[in-house]
C-alpha positions as CSV (number, residue, x, y, z in Angstrom):
1,M,24.6,9.7,-2.8
2,E,25.4,6.2,-3.2
3,I,23.1,4.7,-6.0
4,N,23.0,1.1,-4.1
5,S,21.5,3.1,-1.0
6,A,18.8,4.4,-3.7
7,F,17.8,1.4,-5.2
8,S,17.7,-0.4,-1.5
9,S,15.5,2.9,-0.4
10,G,12.9,2.3,-3.0
11,V,13.0,-1.1,-2.7
12,N,12.2,-0.8,1.0
13,G,9.6,1.3,-0.1
14,L,8.2,-1.2,-2.1
15,N,7.8,-3.8,0.5
16,N,6.6,-1.6,3.1
17,A,3.7,-0.3,0.4
18,S,2.9,-4.1,-0.4
19,Q,3.1,-4.9,3.6
20,K,0.6,-2.0,4.5
21,M,-2.1,-2.9,1.3
22,T,-1.7,-6.7,2.8
23,E,-2.8,-6.0,6.1
24,S,-5.7,-3.3,5.2
25,S,-7.2,-5.9,2.7
26,Q,-7.0,-8.4,5.3
27,R,-8.5,-6.3,7.8
28,I,-11.4,-5.2,5.8
29,A,-12.0,-8.7,4.8
30,N,-11.8,-9.9,8.7
31,Q,-14.7,-6.8,9.1
32,T,-16.5,-8.2,5.8
33,T,-16.5,-11.8,7.4
34,Q,-17.3,-10.9,11.0
35,N,-20.6,-9.1,9.5
36,T,-21.5,-11.6,7.5
37,E,-21.6,-14.5,10.6
38,Q,-24.1,-12.0,12.5
39,N,-26.3,-12.2,9.2
40,V,-26.2,-8.5,9.2
41,T,-27.8,-6.9,6.0
42,P,-27.4,-3.3,5.0
43,E,-31.7,-3.4,4.6
44,A,-32.1,-4.1,7.9
45,P,-29.9,-2.3,10.4
46,T,-29.3,-3.9,13.9
47,A,-27.4,-3.5,17.2
48,H,-24.7,-5.1,15.3
49,S,-24.9,-3.3,11.7
50,Y,-22.0,-2.9,9.2
51,V,-20.1,0.0,10.3
52,S,-18.8,1.8,7.7
53,G,-15.8,3.6,9.3
54,P,-12.9,1.2,9.7
55,V,-13.5,-0.2,6.3
56,T,-13.3,3.6,5.4
57,A,-10.1,3.8,7.1
58,E,-8.6,1.0,5.6
59,V,-9.5,2.0,1.9
60,I,-7.4,5.3,3.1
61,N,-4.7,3.1,3.8
62,M,-4.9,1.1,1.2
63,K,-4.6,4.5,-1.1
64,L,-1.7,6.0,1.0
65,A,0.4,2.6,0.4
66,E,-0.4,3.0,-3.6
67,I,0.9,6.8,-3.4
68,Q,3.7,5.2,-1.0
69,A,4.5,2.2,-3.6
70,Q,4.2,4.7,-7.1
71,A,7.1,7.2,-5.1
72,S,9.1,4.0,-4.3
73,V,9.1,3.1,-8.1
74,K,10.1,6.6,-9.0
75,V,13.6,6.3,-6.9
76,I,13.7,3.2,-8.3
77,T,13.6,4.6,-11.9
78,T,15.6,7.9,-11.4
79,A,18.8,5.8,-9.3
80,D,18.4,3.6,-12.7
81,E,18.7,6.8,-14.8
82,M,21.6,7.9,-12.5
83,V,23.6,5.2,-13.2
84,G,22.8,4.8,-16.8
85,S,24.1,8.8,-17.3
86,L,27.1,7.9,-15.2
87,I,27.9,5.1,-17.4
88,D,27.3,7.3,-20.7
89,V,29.7,10.2,-18.9
90,S,32.5,7.4,-18.3
91,V,32.7,5.8,-21.2
């Protein structure tokens, strides 16, 4: 196993998690903006009332992105520890 590929995998995972988090938060913001423009209030449901389904799905996607980021950090940390161990052995 190459150390560089482990670092690359970890960094790619972090970038993907960040992108997913950004996309989900933008979708939530857009949903909230659309509801505000329609003057919908939770106390007075109408035919265009706020639907929590899409927001709930995006919150779940954000949690998955968080878990992906945590896993990617562990990959980077492990690769860093492996480099340290290899240097200790070879010195």
